[in-house]
A tleap script that builds the chain and sets N, CA, C and O, in Angstrom:
source leaprc.protein.ff14SB
mol = sequence {
  NMET ALA GLN ALA ARG GLY LEU GLY LYS LYS
  TYR ILE LYS ALA PHE PHE LYS GLY PHE PHE
  VAL ALA VAL PRO VAL THR VAL THR PHE LEU
  ASP ARG VAL ALA CYS VAL ALA ARG VAL GLU
  GLY ALA SER MET GLN PRO SER LEU ASN PRO
  GLY GLY ARG GLN ALA SER ASP VAL VAL LEU
  LEU ASN HIE TRP SER ILE ARG ASN TYR ASP
  VAL GLN ARG GLY ASP ILE VAL SER LEU CVAL
}
set mol.1.N position { 108.043 56.931 108.602 }
set mol.1.CA position { 106.844 57.269 107.860 }
set mol.1.C position { 105.940 58.189 108.672 }
set mol.1.O position { 105.318 59.101 108.128 }
set mol.2.N position { 105.873 57.941 109.980 }
set mol.2.CA position { 105.035 58.773 110.844 }
set mol.2.C position { 105.553 60.197 110.902 }
set mol.2.O position { 104.777 61.146 111.011 }
set mol.3.N position { 106.891 60.346 110.828 }
set mol.3.CA position { 107.471 61.686 110.830 }
set mol.3.C position { 107.070 62.448 109.567 }
set mol.3.O position { 106.804 63.649 109.620 }
set mol.4.N position { 107.028 61.757 108.450 }
set mol.4.CA position { 106.667 62.388 107.180 }
set mol.4.C position { 105.226 62.886 107.219 }
set mol.4.O position { 104.927 63.963 106.704 }
set mol.5.N position { 104.330 62.107 107.828 }
set mol.5.CA position { 102.937 62.548 107.933 }
set mol.5.C position { 102.823 63.773 108.825 }
set mol.5.O position { 102.098 64.714 108.504 }
set mol.6.N position { 103.536 63.764 109.943 }
set mol.6.CA position { 103.515 64.910 110.853 }
set mol.6.C position { 104.077 66.158 110.203 }
set mol.6.O position { 103.574 67.265 110.395 }
set mol.7.N position { 105.140 65.952 109.424 }
set mol.7.CA position { 105.756 67.069 108.718 }
set mol.7.C position { 104.810 67.613 107.646 }
set mol.7.O position { 104.703 68.825 107.459 }
set mol.8.N position { 104.120 66.696 106.937 }
set mol.8.CA position { 103.155 67.110 105.913 }
set mol.8.C position { 102.002 67.887 106.512 }
set mol.8.O position { 101.569 68.889 105.943 }
set mol.9.N position { 101.496 67.442 107.652 }
set mol.9.CA position { 100.417 68.164 108.330 }
set mol.9.C position { 100.865 69.546 108.762 }
set mol.9.O position { 100.105 70.512 108.686 }
set mol.10.N position { 102.117 69.632 109.218 }
set mol.10.CA position { 102.652 70.916 109.668 }
set mol.10.C position { 102.714 71.914 108.499 }
set mol.10.O position { 102.359 73.083 108.650 }
set mol.11.N position { 103.168 71.433 107.341 }
set mol.11.CA position { 103.267 72.312 106.177 }
set mol.11.C position { 101.888 72.714 105.652 }
set mol.11.O position { 101.691 73.857 105.240 }
set mol.12.N position { 100.951 71.795 105.666 }
set mol.12.CA position { 99.596 72.120 105.221 }
set mol.12.C position { 98.961 73.141 106.155 }
set mol.12.O position { 98.296 74.072 105.699 }
set mol.13.N position { 99.160 72.974 107.451 }
set mol.13.CA position { 98.626 73.924 108.425 }
set mol.13.C position { 99.248 75.304 108.233 }
set mol.13.O position { 98.545 76.313 108.288 }
set mol.14.N position { 100.563 75.355 108.008 }
set mol.14.CA position { 101.240 76.638 107.778 }
set mol.14.C position { 100.763 77.280 106.484 }
set mol.14.O position { 100.614 78.500 106.418 }
set mol.15.N position { 100.521 76.469 105.447 }
set mol.15.CA position { 100.024 77.004 104.181 }
set mol.15.C position { 98.671 77.672 104.365 }
set mol.15.O position { 98.461 78.788 103.891 }
set mol.16.N position { 97.747 76.995 105.055 }
set mol.16.CA position { 96.417 77.558 105.237 }
set mol.16.C position { 96.435 78.793 106.135 }
set mol.16.O position { 95.652 79.718 105.918 }
set mol.17.N position { 97.302 78.826 107.125 }
set mol.17.CA position { 97.430 80.036 107.950 }
set mol.17.C position { 97.901 81.209 107.092 }
set mol.17.O position { 97.356 82.309 107.180 }
set mol.18.N position { 98.911 80.968 106.267 }
set mol.18.CA position { 99.412 82.012 105.379 }
set mol.18.C position { 98.380 82.434 104.354 }
set mol.18.O position { 98.268 83.617 104.034 }
set mol.19.N position { 97.628 81.481 103.839 }
set mol.19.CA position { 96.599 81.753 102.848 }
set mol.19.C position { 95.516 82.657 103.423 }
set mol.19.O position { 95.096 83.619 102.780 }
set mol.20.N position { 95.066 82.347 104.634 }
set mol.20.CA position { 93.992 83.135 105.239 }
set mol.20.C position { 94.451 84.506 105.712 }
set mol.20.O position { 93.619 85.352 106.039 }
set mol.21.N position { 95.746 84.740 105.756 }
set mol.21.CA position { 96.270 86.074 106.039 }
set mol.21.C position { 96.528 86.814 104.731 }
set mol.21.O position { 96.213 87.999 104.623 }
set mol.22.N position { 97.094 86.134 103.737 }
set mol.22.CA position { 97.496 86.781 102.488 }
set mol.22.C position { 96.309 87.223 101.640 }
set mol.22.O position { 96.372 88.281 101.015 }
set mol.23.N position { 95.247 86.459 101.602 }
set mol.23.CA position { 94.103 86.808 100.754 }
set mol.23.C position { 93.443 88.115 101.193 }
set mol.23.O position { 93.246 88.990 100.350 }
set mol.24.N position { 93.090 88.293 102.476 }
set mol.24.CA position { 92.487 89.581 102.853 }
set mol.24.C position { 93.435 90.771 102.675 }
set mol.24.O position { 92.998 91.862 102.309 }
set mol.25.N position { 94.714 90.568 102.929 }
set mol.25.CA position { 95.682 91.658 102.745 }
set mol.25.C position { 95.767 92.032 101.268 }
set mol.25.O position { 95.785 93.217 100.935 }
set mol.26.N position { 95.818 91.057 100.395 }
set mol.26.CA position { 95.895 91.320 98.954 }
set mol.26.C position { 94.632 91.991 98.436 }
set mol.26.O position { 94.712 92.939 97.655 }
set mol.27.N position { 93.479 91.517 98.855 }
set mol.27.CA position { 92.215 92.117 98.405 }
set mol.27.C position { 92.116 93.566 98.880 }
set mol.27.O position { 91.697 94.442 98.123 }
set mol.28.N position { 92.498 93.817 100.120 }
set mol.28.CA position { 92.472 95.183 100.646 }
set mol.28.C position { 93.425 96.078 99.882 }
set mol.28.O position { 93.075 97.213 99.557 }
set mol.29.N position { 94.628 95.592 99.585 }
set mol.29.CA position { 95.597 96.379 98.825 }
set mol.29.C position { 95.061 96.718 97.439 }
set mol.29.O position { 95.142 97.869 97.011 }
set mol.30.N position { 94.516 95.730 96.736 }
set mol.30.CA position { 94.007 95.962 95.389 }
set mol.30.C position { 92.795 96.885 95.380 }
set mol.30.O position { 92.563 97.589 94.397 }
set mol.31.N position { 92.028 96.891 96.453 }
set mol.31.CA position { 90.844 97.737 96.527 }
set mol.31.C position { 91.170 99.167 96.958 }
set mol.31.O position { 90.558 100.112 96.460 }
set mol.32.N position { 92.106 99.335 97.859 }
set mol.32.CA position { 92.371 100.648 98.460 }
set mol.32.C position { 93.584 101.380 97.914 }
set mol.32.O position { 93.572 102.610 97.857 }
set mol.33.N position { 94.636 100.667 97.509 }
set mol.33.CA position { 95.892 101.321 97.163 }
set mol.33.C position { 96.118 101.355 95.653 }
set mol.33.O position { 96.182 102.438 95.071 }
set mol.34.N position { 96.237 100.212 95.014 }
set mol.34.CA position { 96.532 100.185 93.583 }
set mol.34.C position { 96.172 98.829 93.005 }
set mol.34.O position { 96.077 97.837 93.728 }
set mol.35.N position { 95.975 98.798 91.703 }
set mol.35.CA position { 95.754 97.528 91.012 }
set mol.35.C position { 96.316 97.640 89.596 }
set mol.35.O position { 96.623 98.733 89.119 }
set mol.36.N position { 96.442 96.516 88.950 }
set mol.36.CA position { 96.976 96.453 87.598 }
set mol.36.C position { 95.811 96.255 86.630 }
set mol.36.O position { 94.914 95.448 86.878 }
set mol.37.N position { 95.835 97.001 85.525 }
set mol.37.CA position { 94.763 96.898 84.528 }
set mol.37.C position { 95.370 96.853 83.131 }
set mol.37.O position { 96.496 97.300 82.908 }
set mol.38.N position { 94.606 96.310 82.207 }
set mol.38.CA position { 95.025 96.219 80.808 }
set mol.38.C position { 94.253 97.259 79.998 }
set mol.38.O position { 93.038 97.398 80.141 }
set mol.39.N position { 94.971 97.984 79.149 }
set mol.39.CA position { 94.358 98.995 78.288 }
set mol.39.C position { 94.424 98.490 76.860 }
set mol.39.O position { 95.505 98.227 76.333 }
set mol.40.N position { 93.260 98.357 76.235 }
set mol.40.CA position { 93.181 97.883 74.859 }
set mol.40.C position { 92.355 98.863 74.036 }
set mol.40.O position { 91.540 99.608 74.580 }
set mol.41.N position { 92.562 98.858 72.765 }
set mol.41.CA position { 91.746 99.667 71.879 }
set mol.41.C position { 92.392 100.978 71.508 }
set mol.41.O position { 93.477 101.319 71.978 }
set mol.42.N position { 91.696 101.708 70.649 }
set mol.42.CA position { 92.239 102.941 70.080 }
set mol.42.C position { 91.867 104.182 70.870 }
set mol.42.O position { 92.294 105.276 70.501 }
set mol.43.N position { 91.097 104.067 71.929 }
set mol.43.CA position { 90.613 105.255 72.623 }
set mol.43.C position { 91.722 106.039 73.320 }
set mol.43.O position { 91.577 107.244 73.522 }
set mol.44.N position { 92.810 105.396 73.686 }
set mol.44.CA position { 93.887 106.088 74.394 }
set mol.44.C position { 95.106 106.340 73.519 }
set mol.44.O position { 96.156 106.717 74.040 }
set mol.45.N position { 95.004 106.146 72.214 }
set mol.45.CA position { 96.141 106.395 71.335 }
set mol.45.C position { 96.341 107.886 71.179 }
set mol.45.O position { 95.333 108.592 71.153 }
set mol.46.N position { 97.503 108.421 71.075 }
set mol.46.CA position { 98.806 107.787 70.987 }
set mol.46.C position { 99.489 107.599 72.346 }
set mol.46.O position { 100.596 107.062 72.393 }
set mol.47.N position { 98.865 108.022 73.452 }
set mol.47.CA position { 99.515 107.871 74.762 }
set mol.47.C position { 99.743 106.414 75.112 }
set mol.47.O position { 100.842 106.034 75.516 }
set mol.48.N position { 98.721 105.600 74.961 }
set mol.48.CA position { 98.822 104.166 75.198 }
set mol.48.C position { 98.517 103.449 73.894 }
set mol.48.O position { 97.730 103.942 73.085 }
set mol.49.N position { 99.122 102.309 73.686 }
set mol.49.CA position { 99.008 101.551 72.439 }
set mol.49.C position { 99.426 102.404 71.237 }
set mol.49.O position { 98.643 102.565 70.302 }
set mol.50.N position { 100.645 102.952 71.246 }
set mol.50.CA position { 101.070 103.828 70.148 }
set mol.50.C position { 101.238 103.073 68.838 }
set mol.50.O position { 101.508 101.872 68.827 }
set mol.51.N position { 101.080 103.772 67.773 }
set mol.51.CA position { 101.309 103.212 66.450 }
set mol.51.C position { 100.223 102.293 65.950 }
set mol.51.O position { 100.413 101.627 64.933 }
set mol.52.N position { 99.099 102.231 66.621 }
set mol.52.CA position { 98.004 101.399 66.170 }
set mol.52.C position { 98.253 99.915 66.304 }
set mol.52.O position { 97.551 99.111 65.691 }
set mol.53.N position { 99.251 99.535 67.103 }
set mol.53.CA position { 99.519 98.102 67.244 }
set mol.53.C position { 98.404 97.431 68.033 }
set mol.53.O position { 97.702 98.085 68.806 }
set mol.54.N position { 98.245 96.152 67.842 }
set mol.54.CA position { 97.140 95.410 68.438 }
set mol.54.C position { 97.430 94.952 69.862 }
set mol.54.O position { 96.519 94.506 70.559 }
set mol.55.N position { 98.674 95.053 70.306 }
set mol.55.CA position { 99.026 94.611 71.661 }
set mol.55.C position { 98.404 95.555 72.683 }
set mol.55.O position { 98.165 96.728 72.393 }
set mol.56.N position { 98.149 95.045 73.862 }
set mol.56.CA position { 97.574 95.873 74.922 }
set mol.56.C position { 98.668 96.320 75.878 }
set mol.56.O position { 99.680 95.636 76.031 }
set mol.57.N position { 98.474 97.451 76.513 }
set mol.57.CA position { 99.402 97.955 77.519 }
set mol.57.C position { 98.871 97.622 78.901 }
set mol.57.O position { 97.661 97.539 79.110 }
set mol.58.N position { 99.780 97.434 79.837 }
set mol.58.CA position { 99.425 97.164 81.222 }
set mol.58.C position { 99.809 98.386 82.040 }
set mol.58.O position { 100.942 98.860 81.960 }
set mol.59.N position { 98.869 98.898 82.827 }
set mol.59.CA position { 99.097 100.099 83.625 }
set mol.59.C position { 98.776 99.824 85.088 }
set mol.59.O position { 98.020 98.909 85.414 }
set mol.60.N position { 99.364 100.633 85.959 }
set mol.60.CA position { 99.089 100.567 87.386 }
set mol.60.C position { 98.115 101.687 87.724 }
set mol.60.O position { 98.417 102.863 87.518 }
set mol.61.N position { 96.947 101.321 88.245 }
set mol.61.CA position { 95.934 102.298 88.627 }
set mol.61.C position { 96.122 102.652 90.098 }
set mol.61.O position { 96.061 101.779 90.963 }
set mol.62.N position { 96.347 103.917 90.376 }
set mol.62.CA position { 96.614 104.391 91.723 }
set mol.62.C position { 95.307 104.835 92.376 }
set mol.62.O position { 94.811 105.924 92.090 }
set mol.63.N position { 94.757 104.012 93.235 }
set mol.63.CA position { 93.501 104.346 93.918 }
set mol.63.C position { 93.728 105.365 95.022 }
set mol.63.O position { 92.813 106.108 95.377 }
set mol.64.N position { 94.930 105.407 95.564 }
set mol.64.CA position { 95.227 106.287 96.696 }
set mol.64.C position { 95.061 107.754 96.307 }
set mol.64.O position { 94.516 108.537 97.085 }
set mol.65.N position { 95.520 108.140 95.121 }
set mol.65.CA position { 95.409 109.538 94.672 }
set mol.65.C position { 93.961 109.947 94.474 }
set mol.65.O position { 93.592 111.082 94.775 }
set mol.66.N position { 93.145 109.047 93.977 }
set mol.66.CA position { 91.731 109.361 93.763 }
set mol.66.C position { 91.029 109.591 95.098 }
set mol.66.O position { 90.215 110.506 95.226 }
set mol.67.N position { 91.342 108.768 96.082 }
set mol.67.CA position { 90.709 108.920 97.400 }
set mol.67.C position { 91.095 110.241 98.061 }
set mol.67.O position { 90.316 110.797 98.835 }
set mol.68.N position { 92.296 110.747 97.760 }
set mol.68.CA position { 92.763 112.012 98.341 }
set mol.68.C position { 92.513 113.200 97.418 }
set mol.68.O position { 92.988 114.303 97.690 }
set mol.69.N position { 91.775 112.989 96.336 }
set mol.69.CA position { 91.471 114.048 95.354 }
set mol.69.C position { 92.737 114.705 94.825 }
set mol.69.O position { 92.789 115.925 94.669 }
set mol.70.N position { 93.755 113.899 94.551 }
set mol.70.CA position { 95.028 114.407 94.062 }
set mol.70.C position { 95.146 114.161 92.554 }
set mol.70.O position { 96.145 113.615 92.084 }
set mol.71.N position { 94.120 114.568 91.801 }
set mol.71.CA position { 94.116 114.407 90.350 }
set mol.71.C position { 94.483 115.745 89.727 }
set mol.71.O position { 93.939 116.787 90.093 }
set mol.72.N position { 95.426 115.699 88.767 }
set mol.72.CA position { 95.878 116.929 88.137 }
set mol.72.C position { 95.680 116.839 86.633 }
set mol.72.O position { 95.450 115.763 86.081 }
set mol.73.N position { 95.771 117.977 85.991 }
set mol.73.CA position { 95.640 118.036 84.546 }
set mol.73.C position { 96.725 117.178 83.898 }
set mol.73.O position { 97.892 117.252 84.281 }
set mol.74.N position { 96.339 116.370 82.923 }
set mol.74.CA position { 97.277 115.498 82.237 }
set mol.74.C position { 97.282 114.080 82.767 }
set mol.74.O position { 97.864 113.196 82.139 }
set mol.75.N position { 96.646 113.832 83.914 }
set mol.75.CA position { 96.558 112.477 84.459 }
set mol.75.C position { 95.567 111.657 83.654 }
set mol.75.O position { 94.581 112.186 83.142 }
set mol.76.N position { 95.830 110.377 83.547 }
set mol.76.CA position { 94.914 109.469 82.887 }
set mol.76.C position { 94.029 108.851 83.957 }
set mol.76.O position { 94.526 108.296 84.937 }
set mol.77.N position { 92.720 108.948 83.769 }
set mol.77.CA position { 91.761 108.443 84.747 }
set mol.77.C position { 90.982 107.305 84.101 }
set mol.77.O position { 90.529 107.419 82.962 }
set mol.78.N position { 90.831 106.217 84.829 }
set mol.78.CA position { 90.105 105.052 84.337 }
set mol.78.C position { 88.772 104.936 85.070 }
set mol.78.O position { 88.734 104.945 86.301 }
set mol.79.N position { 87.686 104.828 84.320 }
set mol.79.CA position { 86.362 104.693 84.910 }
set mol.79.C position { 85.787 103.327 84.583 }
set mol.79.O position { 86.045 102.771 83.515 }
set mol.80.N position { 85.018 102.799 85.498 }
set mol.80.CA position { 84.384 101.499 85.272 }
set mol.80.C position { 82.969 101.727 84.778 }
set mol.80.O position { 82.242 100.768 84.521 }
savepdb mol mol.pdb
quit
């Protein structure tokens, strides 16, 4: 029984170490490199949400290109 408690403590400690590393890395990635967003509504038809369907599309927003001013004609830009 004592071994099980020691093993449980070891796994909990490893989980929290991984958690405190993974959260800042994930937040930095989503803020600086790319994130996933949902596009709803008729404003982007027919490129997104074609045919007037009610379902939403999921897109990957590339933050890296915006930071490097690598926007070209025909690109879709999302503003907050």
